[in-house]
N, C-alpha and C positions, 0 to 999 in steps of 0.2 A: 411922766408920773410914775412913782414907785409905790406898788401896792403890796401889802403884807397880809396874808390870809392864814390864820391858824384855826385849829379846831380838832374835835374828836374824830376818830376813825369812822368813816361811813356817814358823816353828818352832812356831806354835800359840798365841802370846801373845794374839792377837785372839780366838781361840776361847775360851781360858780367861777372858779379860776379860768376854766376853759371858755366859758361864755363871755367873761369880761375880756379875755385875751382876744377873742374874735371881734367883739364889739369895739374895743378900744385900739385894736391893732398893736398890741404889746406882746413881746416875748414872754413865755410862761414856763416856769420850772416847777414841777412837782418834786419837792426835795425828798419826800418820802421814798420815791422810786430809787434814789441813790442808795438808801439803806436797804431797800428790798433787793437791789442788784447785788450788793455785798452779801446779804443773807443767802440769796440763791446760789451764788458762786461758792460760798463757804459750805453750804449744804451739799453741793455737788462734789466738793473736794473732801469733805469730812464725813458725809452721810449722817450728820447730826442735826436735830431740830432744836436743840438747846445748847447752851455754851457755859463753860466755867469762866470765871473772871480772873484767872491767874495770868501771870506775865507770858507764859508759853502760849496760851490760847490767844491772847491779844496779839502776839507776834505772828501767829498763824493767820489771823484775820487781816492784819496789815499786809502780809505776804500775798493774800488773795487780792486785796485792793490794788496792789501794784500791777496785777495782770489785767485789770478792767479798763476798758475804754469807756469813759463816762459820757462821751459825746453821742447824742442821739440814741439813747437807750430805747430799745423797742419794748413797748408796754404789752407784755404777753400774759396769758393766763397763768403761767408758772410764777411770774412775779406777783400775781394777785392771789395766789394760794394762801389760805388762812395760816398754814404752818410757817410759811415764809414771812408773812406779816408779823407773826408773834416772834419769830427769830430776829427779824429786823428790829423789833421793839427792844429785844434783849441786847442786841449789838449796839443799839443807840445809847445804851447806858454807859458805854465805855468812853471816857473822856478823850483818849488818844484818837479813837475812831472819829468822834464828833469833830475834833480839831481838823483832821484831814478833810472830811467832807464839807466842813464849813468853808474851807478854802475854795473848794469846787463851786460852792454856791456864791461866794463873794466874787469869784472870777466871772461867773455868769452874769451877775449884776453889773459889773464894770463893763463887760462886753456889750450888754444890752443898752446901757446908757449911751455908749458911743454910737450904737447902731440905730436905736429907736428912742433915745432920751427917756427910757423908762422900762419897767418890767413888772411882772406879777410872780410872786413866789408863794407857794402854800406849803404848810408843814405843821410843826409843833412848837417851834421856838423862833419863828420868823420875826414877829413883832417885838419880841423881847430880847433876842440875841443877835440874829442875823441882820435884821433891818430895823433897829430901834428908832431910826430917824425917817422911817418911811413916810411918804406924803399922806397916806391913809392906811388904816389897819382894820381888819375885820376878824371877829372871833365867831366861828360857826359851830353851832351845837344842835343836837337833836336827842331825844330820849333814847336810851338803849333799846327799848322795845320797838320803837319806830325804826331804828337802824337795823335791828334783826329782821323785821318784816321786809324792809327794802332789800336786804341780802337774800331773803327767800325768793323775792321776785326776780332779782338780778340773776340768780342761779337757776331760774326756770323751775323752781320747786313749788310754785303756786298751784299746780295741778295735781299734786300728790294727795293721797287720802288724808283725811283730817288727823288721824293719829300719827301718820308719817310727817305731816307738816309740823305738828306739835313737837315731835322729837327733833326735827331739824331746827325749828325756831329756838328751842331751849339750848341746843348746841351752839347756834350762832350767838345767842344772848350771853352764854357763858364766855365765849371767846372775846366778844366785844367788851364785857366787863373786865376780863383779864387784861385786854389791851389798854383800856382806860387806866386800870390800876398801875400798869407799867409806865404809861406816859405821864400821868399826873404825879407819880411819886418817885421817879428816878432822881438820883442825886444831881446829875449833870443836865442842865437845861430842861427842866421838867415842863410839861405842857401847862401853860397858864395864860390867862387873858391879860394882854398889855393894858395898862391903866387907860391909855387913850384909844383903845380899840372899840369899834362898834360891834356889839353882840347881836347876832341874828340866830334865832331858834327856828330851824327849818322843819320842825316836826309836823306842822300843819300847813306848810307852804309848798307850792310847786317850784321847780327850778326857775321858771320864768318870773314868778313873784319874788323869789330871792334875788334874782338878777336886777329887777327893777328897784328893789330896796337899796341894793348896793350902788347902783348907778345914780340914784337920787342923792345918796350920801356923797358920792364922788363929785357930782356936779356942784353940790352945795359947798364942798371943800374948795373947789376951783374958784368959786366966785367970792 
């Protein structure tokens, strides 16, 4: 079975993907980590957290990509840094870059089908561009406020003083809204719900509850 999972940053699509991968014994690829890896290596090379979209800059990004081994990328704190996430979102606007990384994703799918007869991919354009014929598609959402609160908790900021928490919350909320703006409105492969995708709002749900909703949809699809 091929499963496509799209959604907003911090909505829980990665958590769902990992849980389904374990439960269904299917290979899983977080496609966003490919873009984060490119962003991180570009940042190391250029010491810049923003990019221009001129041909020279695009060529420099492509040059960085040629140096990266995309097999078994280690998911580090550096890759999950907010500035790298925003840079990755900027880089993902470049069509030439998306074309290169789309090929990496397609190869993963082909290899996974041979090995396990299926896979799970999560990202921003999986159900619309990468896997338009996936057996089942999910679109995962949560309110920006909930996602900012989750970020506070994940970063261990929940024990800060109230005014400090409020400052951090507003900072996270600003970055989340900026990321959404980039993802939904980019010209190439914007984030959007596939017509045949099941939408799950995780704002008031636990990871286990989200998993059970998805599993029920999957089992119904199989029968």
